Wavefront OBJ file of the C-alpha trace (Angstrom):
o trace
v 142.213 -76.760 -150.377
v 143.386 -80.354 -150.283
v 142.006 -82.387 -147.405
v 141.211 -85.986 -146.501
v 137.435 -85.620 -146.690
v 137.713 -85.112 -150.448
v 138.658 -88.798 -150.621
v 136.004 -90.125 -148.239
v 134.052 -92.049 -150.884
v 137.181 -93.626 -152.331
v 138.631 -94.366 -148.869
v 135.355 -96.012 -147.841
v 135.448 -98.160 -150.977
v 139.051 -99.206 -150.301
v 138.256 -100.025 -146.665
v 135.344 -102.191 -147.811
v 137.850 -104.075 -149.980
v 140.060 -104.732 -146.955
v 142.584 -101.964 -147.581
v 143.852 -100.049 -144.551
v 143.180 -96.365 -145.197
v 144.724 -93.595 -143.132
v 144.720 -89.835 -143.677
v 147.125 -87.997 -141.368
v 146.555 -84.390 -140.355
v 150.044 -82.998 -140.904
v 151.530 -79.975 -139.149
v 150.472 -76.808 -140.926
v 147.786 -78.687 -142.861
v 144.246 -79.884 -142.379
v 141.653 -79.327 -139.700
v 144.126 -78.915 -136.851
v 145.875 -76.049 -138.632
v 142.583 -74.365 -139.478
v 141.373 -74.596 -135.870
v 144.661 -73.274 -134.480
v 145.001 -70.594 -137.199
v 148.350 -72.045 -138.332
v 147.333 -73.214 -141.810
v 150.389 -73.180 -144.041
v 152.749 -72.251 -141.213
v 155.712 -74.447 -140.322
v 158.755 -73.845 -138.191
v 161.141 -72.073 -140.606
v 164.148 -74.057 -139.412
v 162.762 -77.531 -138.777
v 159.244 -77.602 -140.263
v 159.934 -80.195 -142.942
v 162.020 -82.318 -140.572
v 159.202 -82.275 -137.998
v 156.686 -83.448 -140.601
v 159.027 -86.287 -141.573
v 159.459 -87.224 -137.899
v 155.663 -87.239 -137.487
v 155.273 -89.502 -140.522
v 157.999 -91.825 -139.262
v 156.249 -92.098 -135.887
v 152.983 -92.810 -137.647
v 154.665 -95.468 -139.780
v 156.026 -97.246 -136.699
v 152.675 -97.024 -134.917
v 150.791 -98.447 -137.901
v 153.352 -101.155 -138.646
v 153.249 -102.360 -135.031
v 149.450 -102.165 -134.869
v 148.926 -103.796 -138.286
v 152.033 -105.963 -138.821
v 150.540 -107.939 -141.700
v 149.760 -104.856 -143.820
l 1 2 3 4 5 6 7 8 9 10 11 12 13 14 15 16 17 18 19 20 21 22 23 24 25 26 27 28 29 30 31 32 33 34 35 36 37 38 39 40 41 42 43 44 45 46 47 48 49 50 51 52 53 54 55 56 57 58 59 60 61 62 63 64 65 66 67 68 69
């Protein structure tokens, strides 16, 4: 299964070089989905749109928090 912890060593290296590293836990993916038993499950009508909305919100949060990145 693909997950952020697989990249921990590389992400740590990038962070040490001054690179902002972020690994979102998307709907239907990752630890949240495993804990809630929803791994691989998305709303059949709007699942993809909801993920895109989540990523857009994350983009705006990060760009306002780290405007120079």
